[in-house]
C-alpha positions, -999 to +999 in steps of 0.1 A: -004+000+001+013+035-006+032+055+021+013+086+020+037+118+027+021+150+038+032+183+030+040+204+060+015+216+079+032+253+085+058+273+077+087+280+105+089+314+116+115+335+132+096+336+161+088+301+163+111+281+189+121+246+182+109+231+215+085+237+242+099+228+278+085+191+287+071+189+320+089+162+326+123+150+317+123+120+288+140+098+314+114+106+343+089+100+309+094+068+302+097+053+342+059+068+344+045+054+317+064+018+325+045+022+358+015+031+344+019+001+321+027-021+344-007-007+366-023-028+340-005-054+339-015-063+374-052-055+365-043-089+342-030-101+371-060-100+390-083-113+365-057-141+352-029-154+373+004-130+379+023-155+356+004-149+328+007-112+335+039-109+337+046-129+305+031-100+283+059-079+299+084-100+278+112-092+312+127-120+328+106-139+351+100-132+385+116-150+413+083-151+432+052-147+411+035-132+439+060-099+436+037-088+406+009-081+435+029-069+455+012-033+464+046-014+474+063-021+445+075-001+417+083-011+381+121-005+389+114-028+422+105-056+397+131-047+373+107-037+349+121-009+326+111+010+298+135-011+272+110-039+279+082-023+270+093+004+244+076-015+216+045-016+232+013-002+212+008+016+249+046+027+251+048+036+213+017+057+210+026+080+246+063+087+227+043+102+194+021+120+220+053+133+240+075+141+207+041+158+191+031+176+224+071+194+229+085+193+203+064+196+172+079+164+160+047+142+138+056+109+136+041+096+104+050+058+106+021+058+137-016+056+139-027+090+130-035+116+159-071+113+151-105+105+171-113+071+175-076+064+164-051+044+191-043+077+211-079+083+222-080+048+237-044+055+252-055+087+262-083+070+279-067+041+296-044+069+314-072+089+326-091+058+341-057+048+362-071+075+382-100+057+397-109+030+423-078+005+412-051+031+413-064+048+444-061+014+458-026+006+450-021+040+460-030+038+496+000+012+498+027+038+490+024+034+456+025+071+432+006+048+402-019+080+400+008+107+400+024+086+372-007+089+353-017+124+361+020+132+342+010+113+313-022+129+312-002+159+305+016+147+278-019+137+264-035+170+271-004+191+254-005+168+225-044+169+218-044+210+221-014+211+195-040+191+172-065+219+178-041+246+176-030+235+144-070+230+128-077+197+137-104+177+153-092+168+188-083+131+194-095+132+230-129+151+237-121+153+278-161+152+282-159+127+314-136+158+327-163+183+329-175+214+312-147+236+316-126+214+301-147+195+268-128+203+238-145+232+213-137+223+175-113+253+168-116+265+203-092+258+233-096+264+267-077+279+294-054+246+305-050+241+272-034+276+258-011+267+292-003+239+284+010+253+246+026+280+264+044+267+289+026+292+315+004+291+345-034+290+337-032+326+359-009+338+331-038+330+309-063+346+325-041+382+328-036+378+291-069+379+280-075+411+301-086+442+274-058+461+288-032+445+279-012+460+249-008+419+233-041+412+243-054+372+236-088+380+226-111+358+241-141+343+234-175+331+256-193+303+247-217+277+265-186+259+277-169+289+292-138+311+283-123+302+250-101+308+225-102+306+188-067+286+177-059+310+149-061+338+175-037+311+199-010+307+177-009+341+162-006+351+198+023+328+206+044+334+174+043+373+188+055+356+223+081+336+206+068+302+220+051+288+192+067+251+182+061+243+143+054+213+136+081+186+114+070+154+101+093+124+106+093+087+098+107+068+132+091+034+115+113+012+097+136+000+121+143-040+118+166-057+139+162-095+124+181-109+153+154-104+176+121-096+160+109-131+142+082-127+117+050-147+117+040-145+082+054-138+044+032-105+046+040-095+080+077-092+071+072-080+034+054-050+052+082-039+075+102-040+043+078-015+032+080+007+062+117+005+057+117+015+023+099+047+033+120+055+059+153+055+036+132+069+010+128+100+038+163+100+047+186+096+019+162+102-009+144+082-039+171+082-062+194+066-043+171+040-032+154+036-059+181+031-084+196-001-067+158-015-068+157-012-106+189-030-113+171-060-088+138-059-108+117-042-083+096-014-091+097+017-067+084+053-069+077+087-056+051+105-062+039+141-049+027+130-012+032+096-019+059+068-015+053+034-032+073-001-040+058-032-047+078-059-036+072-097-051+051-122-034+072-142-040+106-125-027+119-149-006+120-181-036+146-155-051+180-157-033+199-129-052+165-105-053+163-107-016+201-102-009+204-072-032+171-059-015+190-066+021+222-045+008+197-013-002+182-013+028+208-022+052+203-050+065+223-083+068+219-107+042+221-139+058+193-129+082+168-116+057+170-146+041+166-168+073+136-147+085+119-151+050+125-187+053+109-186+088+080-164+081+069-191+050+075-217+071+057-205+101+026-194+076+029-232+062+025-245+099-006-223+104-021-237+071-017-276+077-029-270+109-058-255+098-067-280+070-063-307+103-084-287+120-109-286+093-102-324+082-111-334+119-142-314+124-156-327+090-152-364+105-172-352+130 
């Protein structure tokens, strides 16, 4: 499927800054994400059993399975680090929101920051930590609710930045109350404070009509709001506006660690790799070697496309050439290709056996 590359949303101005100072440093953010992730692993532990739940983390087995449900142990006490969960959908979604919220970096390799995307559901999961279960854990001395609240600020800031840029909110915050509800093309006081790195009191003061550079407010049924275009211009004048840049963080393939369960799974990973290399190195440096291999690729306005043969892994020379072009180990790509085909074949055999057994009953 063609990979879409959208044109830039804005042009950076001299009044723009490269980043908004994050509320928490990256390492602390990763620690918060890990502990929120652990919260839900513990929930699964209560629903199923601790051993099954812990296996999801990919971390080394616990000395005692019951430690997972120990009410005073944080992720670090259990040996669980961000490196264990960084490739989970939860961690990747939170990282995309963090990068967009504070640095204006929009990762094109992930799900879009739109309503009903993964970011909608991850934000809801983060908000839910502050409910009965999270508060019960915290009553024993943990701080998972505080971890979640800091993560919520990241989600909230990313959401506000989407509205600032004229897009729909990916989370409405409707359950938080009238003051927090997200309006189309409107930002509330809290959101402007997050985007500017200022206190809410300062934003209210900036809305004073006696101010020389007033941040003009709009009265709505939900309370005081500010039009996104007005806020954007105000941030530029205050030299607090963060321009949007696009990047593509997908395309990393660790063939030593990652297994592929089907031919399509591996081909999809290679297509993602192609898109990243085109963005980083240019179409000619990637496309020309592919022509020699007999692999079609193209770059048209807003789109990259590569047509990998379905029987790629049946052709050793082509697979080796593709590995060289993509900067991947040749032997490993060949073996992963064979592994993917074998796994696919085994599933087909198991399915055929199951169907035959069902017919004979």
